[in-house]
SELUM-444710 format. One record per residue (C-alpha): x, y, z. Coordinates in steps of 0.05 Angstrom, whole numbers, plus 5000, padded with zeros to 4 digits. Layout:
N
<pt><px>X</px><py>Y</py><pz>Z</pz></pt>
...
This chain:
74
<pt><px>6278</px><py>6677</py><pz>5620</pz></pt>
<pt><px>6317</px><py>6671</py><pz>5688</pz></pt>
<pt><px>6298</px><py>6723</py><pz>5740</pz></pt>
<pt><px>6351</px><py>6768</py><pz>5773</pz></pt>
<pt><px>6370</px><py>6743</py><pz>5842</pz></pt>
<pt><px>6400</px><py>6810</py><pz>5867</pz></pt>
<pt><px>6378</px><py>6883</py><pz>5856</pz></pt>
<pt><px>6428</px><py>6941</py><pz>5862</pz></pt>
<pt><px>6422</px><py>7012</py><pz>5885</pz></pt>
<pt><px>6474</px><py>7069</py><pz>5876</pz></pt>
<pt><px>6475</px><py>7126</py><pz>5927</pz></pt>
<pt><px>6516</px><py>7187</py><pz>5909</pz></pt>
<pt><px>6538</px><py>7236</py><pz>5967</pz></pt>
<pt><px>6568</px><py>7300</py><pz>5942</pz></pt>
<pt><px>6633</px><py>7311</py><pz>5983</pz></pt>
<pt><px>6617</px><py>7384</py><pz>5984</pz></pt>
<pt><px>6560</px><py>7370</py><pz>6026</pz></pt>
<pt><px>6610</px><py>7341</py><pz>6077</pz></pt>
<pt><px>6654</px><py>7405</py><pz>6078</pz></pt>
<pt><px>6588</px><py>7444</py><pz>6100</pz></pt>
<pt><px>6570</px><py>7393</py><pz>6150</pz></pt>
<pt><px>6587</px><py>7391</py><pz>6224</pz></pt>
<pt><px>6590</px><py>7314</py><pz>6221</pz></pt>
<pt><px>6655</px><py>7280</py><pz>6198</pz></pt>
<pt><px>6646</px><py>7250</py><pz>6125</pz></pt>
<pt><px>6654</px><py>7176</py><pz>6151</pz></pt>
<pt><px>6595</px><py>7189</py><pz>6198</pz></pt>
<pt><px>6548</px><py>7215</py><pz>6141</pz></pt>
<pt><px>6565</px><py>7155</py><pz>6097</pz></pt>
<pt><px>6560</px><py>7104</py><pz>6152</pz></pt>
<pt><px>6490</px><py>7131</py><pz>6171</pz></pt>
<pt><px>6468</px><py>7121</py><pz>6102</pz></pt>
<pt><px>6494</px><py>7053</py><pz>6101</pz></pt>
<pt><px>6462</px><py>7034</py><pz>6165</pz></pt>
<pt><px>6395</px><py>7063</py><pz>6144</pz></pt>
<pt><px>6395</px><py>7022</py><pz>6081</pz></pt>
<pt><px>6416</px><py>6957</py><pz>6117</pz></pt>
<pt><px>6348</px><py>6967</py><pz>6159</pz></pt>
<pt><px>6315</px><py>6955</py><pz>6095</pz></pt>
<pt><px>6351</px><py>6894</py><pz>6075</pz></pt>
<pt><px>6408</px><py>6927</py><pz>6034</pz></pt>
<pt><px>6480</px><py>6906</py><pz>6041</pz></pt>
<pt><px>6541</px><py>6948</py><pz>6025</pz></pt>
<pt><px>6582</px><py>6919</py><pz>5966</pz></pt>
<pt><px>6629</px><py>6977</py><pz>5954</pz></pt>
<pt><px>6645</px><py>7053</py><pz>5967</pz></pt>
<pt><px>6674</px><py>7083</py><pz>5907</pz></pt>
<pt><px>6712</px><py>7156</py><pz>5910</pz></pt>
<pt><px>6737</px><py>7174</py><pz>5843</pz></pt>
<pt><px>6792</px><py>7230</py><pz>5844</pz></pt>
<pt><px>6775</px><py>7283</py><pz>5798</pz></pt>
<pt><px>6847</px><py>7293</py><pz>5773</pz></pt>
<pt><px>6861</px><py>7358</py><pz>5817</pz></pt>
<pt><px>6918</px><py>7322</py><pz>5863</pz></pt>
<pt><px>6866</px><py>7264</py><pz>5872</pz></pt>
<pt><px>6813</px><py>7308</py><pz>5909</pz></pt>
<pt><px>6745</px><py>7271</py><pz>5919</pz></pt>
<pt><px>6680</px><py>7304</py><pz>5889</pz></pt>
<pt><px>6632</px><py>7249</py><pz>5914</pz></pt>
<pt><px>6627</px><py>7182</py><pz>5944</pz></pt>
<pt><px>6582</px><py>7131</py><pz>5909</pz></pt>
<pt><px>6557</px><py>7074</py><pz>5951</pz></pt>
<pt><px>6540</px><py>7012</py><pz>5919</pz></pt>
<pt><px>6485</px><py>6968</py><pz>5953</pz></pt>
<pt><px>6451</px><py>6901</py><pz>5935</pz></pt>
<pt><px>6395</px><py>6861</py><pz>5964</pz></pt>
<pt><px>6361</px><py>6794</py><pz>5948</pz></pt>
<pt><px>6301</px><py>6801</py><pz>5899</pz></pt>
<pt><px>6241</px><py>6777</py><pz>5932</pz></pt>
<pt><px>6212</px><py>6718</py><pz>5895</pz></pt>
<pt><px>6146</px><py>6727</py><pz>5864</pz></pt>
<pt><px>6135</px><py>6649</py><pz>5853</pz></pt>
<pt><px>6081</px><py>6621</py><pz>5890</pz></pt>
<pt><px>6092</px><py>6545</py><pz>5912</pz></pt>
């Protein structure tokens, strides 16, 4: 069986948190991405689905990936 080369992480940021925050939304999600990048994660996509009410956003879904550390010994 072949070992998976990448692992994925999904971070959901509730948009209502941004409304209550003094920081702009882009600063909040950029901080999340920067913190994960320090741990070896790479941004794949930011997904913000509309809820059907004039296309308003309820949350941001951040998709991250990183290479799986090989457990094979030479």
